[in-house]
C-alpha positions as a Python dict, from the first residue, in 0.01 Angstrom:
ca = {
    (1, 'M'): (0, 0, 0),
    (2, 'E'): (130, 344, -115),
    (3, 'D'): (-12, 643, 31),
    (4, 'T'): (-84, 941, -176),
    (5, 'D'): (-107, 1299, -178),
    (6, 'Y'): (-453, 1332, -104),
    (7, 'G'): (-536, 1336, 231),
    (8, 'K'): (-783, 1035, 355),
    (9, 'S'): (-748, 892, 9),
    (10, 'V'): (-589, 511, -34),
    (11, 'M'): (-438, 341, -333),
    (12, 'F'): (-288, 36, -377),
    (13, 'A'): (-181, -173, -690),
    (14, 'V'): (-122, -562, -640),
    (15, 'A'): (15, -855, -878),
    (16, 'N'): (-320, -905, -1034),
    (17, 'M'): (-355, -551, -1185),
    (18, 'L'): (-601, -454, -942),
    (19, 'Y'): (-601, -65, -862),
    (20, 'S'): (-843, 109, -586),
    (21, 'V'): (-913, 478, -430),
    (22, 'K'): (-1113, 555, -174),
    (23, 'I'): (-1251, 961, -158),
    (24, 'Y'): (-1431, 1110, 119),
    (25, 'S'): (-1718, 1360, 104),
    (26, 'R'): (-1734, 1681, 173),
    (27, 'I'): (-2003, 1818, 410),
    (28, 'G'): (-2167, 2105, 218),
    (29, 'E'): (-1991, 2420, 179),
    (30, 'L'): (-1884, 2664, 445),
    (31, 'M'): (-1975, 2957, 183),
    (32, 'Q'): (-2094, 2980, -152),
    (33, 'G'): (-2197, 3265, -426),
    (34, 'F'): (-2050, 3467, -674),
    (35, 'L'): (-1793, 3743, -686),
    (36, 'P'): (-1826, 4082, -881),
    (37, 'D'): (-1687, 3927, -1195),
    (38, 'A'): (-1976, 3692, -1183),
    (39, 'S'): (-1747, 3386, -1134),
    (40, 'G'): (-1901, 3151, -880),
    (41, 'F'): (-1630, 3004, -604),
    (42, 'L'): (-1731, 2829, -278),
    (43, 'V'): (-1536, 2784, 56),
    (44, 'S'): (-1500, 2392, 102),
    (45, 'G'): (-1712, 2224, 401),
    (46, 'L'): (-1466, 2006, 612),
    (47, 'P'): (-1364, 1663, 557),
    (48, 'S'): (-1599, 1385, 621),
    (49, 'R'): (-1476, 1022, 809),
    (50, 'L'): (-1803, 891, 754),
    (51, 'F'): (-1896, 887, 379),
    (52, 'F'): (-1709, 822, 65),
    (53, 'S'): (-1682, 671, -309),
    (54, 'E'): (-1444, 403, -355),
    (55, 'A'): (-1362, 256, -688),
    (56, 'L'): (-1204, -69, -779),
    (57, 'L'): (-1032, -141, -1137),
    (58, 'D'): (-961, -473, -1233),
    (59, 'T'): (-740, -514, -1556),
    (60, 'D'): (-874, -871, -1677),
    (61, 'G'): (-1235, -729, -1584),
    (62, 'E'): (-1474, -692, -1826),
    (63, 'A'): (-1634, -358, -1930),
    (64, 'S'): (-1800, -163, -1634),
    (65, 'V'): (-2163, -10, -1603),
    (66, 'L'): (-2107, 342, -1458),
    (67, 'P'): (-2334, 610, -1328),
    (68, 'P'): (-2386, 853, -1658),
    (69, 'K'): (-2216, 1143, -1500),
    (70, 'T'): (-1910, 939, -1380),
    (71, 'Q'): (-1897, 780, -1765),
    (72, 'K'): (-1900, 1109, -1943),
    (73, 'A'): (-1602, 1223, -1708),
    (74, 'L'): (-1415, 890, -1799),
    (75, 'D'): (-1501, 923, -2160),
    (76, 'L'): (-1378, 1337, -2112),
    (77, 'F'): (-1057, 1207, -1951),
    (78, 'L'): (-951, 940, -2210),
    (79, 'R'): (-1014, 1176, -2501),
    (80, 'T'): (-829, 1460, -2337),
    (81, 'W'): (-530, 1229, -2169),
    (82, 'F'): (-528, 894, -2378),
    (83, 'G'): (-590, 966, -2720),
    (84, 'G'): (-971, 861, -2704),
    (85, 'A'): (-857, 495, -2645),
    (86, 'A'): (-1061, 217, -2491),
    (87, 'L'): (-996, 149, -2122),
    (88, 'K'): (-889, -216, -2070),
    (89, 'G'): (-1117, -364, -1782),
    (90, 'S'): (-1348, -294, -1527),
    (91, 'I'): (-1427, -53, -1319),
    (92, 'R'): (-1643, -128, -1000),
    (93, 'L'): (-1744, 197, -776),
    (94, 'H'): (-1902, 147, -474),
    (95, 'S'): (-2076, 458, -254),
    (96, 'N'): (-2216, 527, 84),
    (97, 'T'): (-2308, 856, 41),
    (98, 'P'): (-2677, 945, -38),
    (99, 'P'): (-2706, 1114, -354),
    (100, 'G'): (-2886, 1439, -359),
    (101, 'K'): (-2828, 1586, 36),
    (102, 'G'): (-2509, 1799, -61),
    (103, 'L'): (-2255, 1531, 41),
    (104, 'S'): (-2056, 1562, -292),
    (105, 'S'): (-2171, 1226, -411),
    (106, 'S'): (-2171, 1286, -765),
    (107, 'S'): (-1790, 1437, -704),
    (108, 'T'): (-1669, 1160, -496),
    (109, 'D'): (-1818, 942, -748),
    (110, 'I'): (-1640, 1091, -1038),
    (111, 'L'): (-1295, 1188, -880),
    (112, 'S'): (-1240, 845, -762),
    (113, 'V'): (-1271, 696, -1114),
    (114, 'L'): (-1048, 957, -1274),
    (115, 'F'): (-819, 930, -977),
    (116, 'V'): (-806, 504, -1016),
    (117, 'V'): (-752, 548, -1409),
    (118, 'N'): (-525, 810, -1394),
    (119, 'D'): (-307, 592, -1164),
    (120, 'Y'): (-362, 280, -1401),
    (121, 'L'): (-257, 456, -1711),
    (122, 'R'): (3, 663, -1551),
    (123, 'T'): (-97, 984, -1751),
    (124, 'G'): (71, 1236, -1459),
    (125, 'C'): (-214, 1435, -1450),
    (126, 'T'): (-256, 1690, -1136),
    (127, 'S'): (-539, 1680, -870),
    (128, 'E'): (-645, 2022, -1072),
    (129, 'D'): (-644, 1835, -1397),
    (130, 'L'): (-897, 1605, -1233),
    (131, 'Y'): (-1086, 1869, -1097),
    (132, 'R'): (-1096, 2041, -1456),
    (133, 'I'): (-1244, 1724, -1613),
    (134, 'A'): (-1513, 1683, -1317),
    (135, 'A'): (-1654, 2043, -1330),
    (136, 'A'): (-1697, 2007, -1722),
    (137, 'I'): (-1954, 1756, -1662),
    (138, 'E'): (-2095, 1945, -1366),
    (139, 'P'): (-2007, 2196, -1075),
    (140, 'T'): (-1757, 1999, -858),
    (141, 'D'): (-1638, 2003, -489),
    (142, 'P'): (-1247, 1972, -387),
    (143, 'C'): (-1240, 1625, -230),
    (144, 'L'): (-883, 1539, -359),
    (145, 'T'): (-797, 1734, -72),
    (146, 'D'): (-833, 1776, 314),
    (147, 'D'): (-746, 2109, 353),
    (148, 'I'): (-999, 2429, 344),
    (149, 'V'): (-1022, 2566, 6),
    (150, 'V'): (-1145, 2866, -151),
    (151, 'F'): (-1275, 2670, -508),
    (152, 'R'): (-1414, 2770, -852),
    (153, 'Q'): (-1657, 2478, -892),
    (154, 'H'): (-1758, 2560, -1241),
    (155, 'A'): (-1371, 2519, -1319),
    (156, 'G'): (-1200, 2326, -1109),
    (157, 'I'): (-980, 2561, -983),
    (158, 'V'): (-837, 2634, -622),
    (159, 'D'): (-766, 2963, -535),
    (160, 'R'): (-642, 2932, -199),
    (161, 'C'): (-605, 2727, 126),
    (162, 'I'): (-710, 2851, 454),
    (163, 'T'): (-638, 2735, 789),
    (164, 'L'): (-896, 2724, 1036),
    (165, 'P'): (-905, 2718, 1430),
    (166, 'P'): (-1013, 2384, 1572),
    (167, 'M'): (-1374, 2284, 1546),
    (168, 'T'): (-1683, 2050, 1527),
    (169, 'V'): (-1931, 2014, 1308),
    (170, 'L'): (-2239, 1872, 1399),
    (171, 'Y'): (-2478, 1787, 1086),
    (172, 'F'): (-2775, 1596, 1005),
    (173, 'D'): (-3025, 1563, 711),
    (174, 'A'): (-3293, 1839, 742),
    (175, 'E'): (-3507, 1717, 503),
    (176, 'P'): (-3449, 1306, 441),
    (177, 'G'): (-3730, 1247, 174),
    (178, 'R'): (-3626, 1518, -23),
    (179, 'Q'): (-3347, 1518, -295),
    (180, 'I'): (-3184, 1792, -489),
    (181, 'E'): (-3026, 1808, -837),
    (182, 'T'): (-2702, 2025, -827),
    (183, 'L'): (-2829, 2134, -1211),
    (184, 'D'): (-3167, 2215, -1096),
    (185, 'V'): (-3037, 2462, -855),
    (186, 'Q'): (-3058, 2850, -1007),
    (187, 'R'): (-2823, 3090, -888),
    (188, 'P'): (-2875, 3425, -1036),
    (189, 'W'): (-2563, 3686, -1021),
    (190, 'T'): (-2650, 4067, -971),
    (191, 'V'): (-2417, 4300, -875),
    (192, 'G'): (-2522, 4331, -513),
    (193, 'T'): (-2481, 3979, -526),
    (194, 'G'): (-2121, 3971, -600),
    (195, 'K'): (-2046, 4291, -367),
    (196, 'F'): (-2231, 4133, -97),
    (197, 'Y'): (-1999, 3816, -164),
    (198, 'D'): (-1680, 3987, -185),
    (199, 'W'): (-1738, 4153, 136),
    (200, 'L'): (-1819, 3791, 313),
    (201, 'L'): (-1514, 3656, 184),
    (202, 'R'): (-1322, 3900, 281),
    (203, 'R'): (-1450, 3912, 609),
    (204, 'F'): (-1424, 3503, 657),
    (205, 'L'): (-1061, 3511, 518),
    (206, 'R'): (-983, 3787, 808),
    (207, 'A'): (-1150, 3597, 1072),
    (208, 'A'): (-991, 3246, 986),
    (209, 'K'): (-668, 3450, 981),
    (210, 'E'): (-711, 3611, 1337),
    (211, 'G'): (-874, 3274, 1467),
    (212, 'D'): (-1192, 3475, 1563),
    (213, 'Y'): (-1459, 3242, 1607),
    (214, 'D'): (-1744, 3494, 1629),
    (215, 'A'): (-1667, 3654, 1290),
    (216, 'L'): (-1614, 3293, 1108),
    (217, 'F'): (-1951, 3177, 1251),
    (218, 'E'): (-2147, 3452, 1162),
    (219, 'S'): (-1977, 3485, 783),
    (220, 'I'): (-2056, 3100, 764),
    (221, 'T'): (-2445, 3161, 892),
    (222, 'Y'): (-2473, 3478, 629),
    (223, 'S'): (-2400, 3270, 354),
    (224, 'A'): (-2637, 2992, 486),
    (225, 'E'): (-2943, 3245, 536),
    (226, 'Y'): (-2879, 3399, 172),
    (227, 'N'): (-2920, 3077, 27),
    (228, 'Q'): (-3268, 3014, 209),
    (229, 'T'): (-3378, 3244, -74),
    (230, 'M'): (-3262, 2967, -347),
    (231, 'V'): (-3289, 2653, -125),
    (232, 'P'): (-3528, 2705, 155),
    (233, 'L'): (-3556, 2401, 397),
    (234, 'A'): (-3804, 2301, 697),
    (235, 'R'): (-3766, 2481, 1022),
    (236, 'W'): (-3492, 2728, 948),
    (237, 'D'): (-3585, 2997, 1164),
    (238, 'E'): (-3555, 2714, 1435),
    (239, 'Y'): (-3211, 2619, 1333),
    (240, 'L'): (-3101, 2973, 1349),
    (241, 'E'): (-3270, 3053, 1686),
    (242, 'L'): (-3058, 2756, 1816),
    (243, 'A'): (-2728, 2881, 1635),
    (244, 'R'): (-2757, 3229, 1785),
    (245, 'T'): (-2814, 3093, 2134),
    (246, 'T'): (-2545, 2859, 2135),
    (247, 'Q'): (-2293, 3105, 1987),
    (248, 'A'): (-2237, 2808, 1632),
    (249, 'G'): (-2213, 2868, 1323),
    (250, 'L'): (-2486, 2749, 1099),
    (251, 'M'): (-2420, 2615, 729),
    (252, 'V'): (-2596, 2407, 484),
    (253, 'A'): (-2518, 2207, 172),
    (254, 'H'): (-2608, 2478, -63),
    (255, 'S'): (-2730, 2251, -325),
    (256, 'G'): (-2871, 1975, -44),
    (257, 'T'): (-3067, 1915, 260),
    (258, 'I'): (-2791, 1922, 519),
    (259, 'V'): (-2730, 2145, 829),
    (260, 'G'): (-2462, 2158, 1046),
    (261, 'F'): (-2356, 2342, 1339),
    (262, 'L'): (-2010, 2464, 1355),
    (263, 'T'): (-1900, 2484, 1772),
    (264, 'R'): (-1587, 2504, 1947),
    (265, 'P'): (-1491, 2171, 2013),
    (266, 'Q'): (-1553, 2223, 2412),
    (267, 'Q'): (-1903, 2277, 2344),
    (268, 'A'): (-1978, 2015, 2120),
    (269, 'G'): (-2143, 1765, 2338),
    (270, 'E'): (-2390, 2011, 2494),
    (271, 'L'): (-2560, 2081, 2145),
    (272, 'Q'): (-2519, 1744, 2009),
    (273, 'T'): (-2758, 1612, 2269),
    (274, 'R'): (-2980, 1934, 2225),
    (275, 'L'): (-2973, 1870, 1806),
    (276, 'A'): (-3081, 1484, 1858),
    (277, 'T'): (-3370, 1590, 2104),
    (278, 'A'): (-3472, 1903, 1886),
    (279, 'T'): (-3452, 1678, 1550),
    (280, 'G'): (-3520, 1345, 1575),
    (281, 'Q'): (-3229, 1257, 1320),
    (282, 'P'): (-2908, 1080, 1390),
    (283, 'I'): (-2659, 1378, 1438),
    (284, 'Y'): (-2302, 1302, 1268),
    (285, 'S'): (-1993, 1490, 1429),
    (286, 'E'): (-1662, 1528, 1241),
    (287, 'Q'): (-1358, 1751, 1432),
    (288, 'Y'): (-1129, 1987, 1213),
    (289, 'I'): (-794, 2029, 1375),
    (290, 'S'): (-533, 2182, 1125),
    (291, 'S'): (-189, 2070, 1166),
    (292, 'S'): (-83, 2435, 1071),
    (293, 'F'): (-303, 2623, 1337),
}
């Protein structure tokens, strides 16, 4: 087994030519919007340790049947980096990530397949090369790193990495019976929207640099509040009030039904109990600690 450069991803090759990779999900987004030049951006959500897609390539296997978006991405990769030649073997794809929730299920499917094929063919593609292929199919998430990044999801470009203070995210599915298709969410750009998000992103970056929890959590909550004009969620006002009374940040999957509370690690236990009581849903918990903070 061999370590990779992509955080929690694991890749190995054995004698019978099996290649495998596991790519973990992102938990929604800390922020998502448009800048004054009308370009879309997001600040990646915290990485999950629970949800993932795993791709297994068997060079002796028969032809694969992949999800349509994943197959389109693979075809584009082969045309771009391998002269359009057919791929020998089969790819089996397994995911435990529920679709339509905002846990980057399509991104992890696509990126896990691109990653394992890239390793097998040894094309030398970088993570940003793979992001660009994925983004050509639909807006993608930066799942090939654990870093928190400002990311251009429509172009597959990492703008910058961000270091945040330690925090815990407590998250749950606010509407279990609902699924949201990313491409169906309309996000109109206006001059005012661009100015708002330019101000909000600058505020967020300054708070991250200073380790200012209050300003960080407020900035994240502002983005989640604005998103309610496009993807309204049931009981939103209740969640917002609970976040305010507990000094937590409130985040969402901007194209999904996941809601998360961001809090200082020492406050997570009590808040998790309150959330479980209030929602009646399983409450998942993830810790974020940057090695450079």
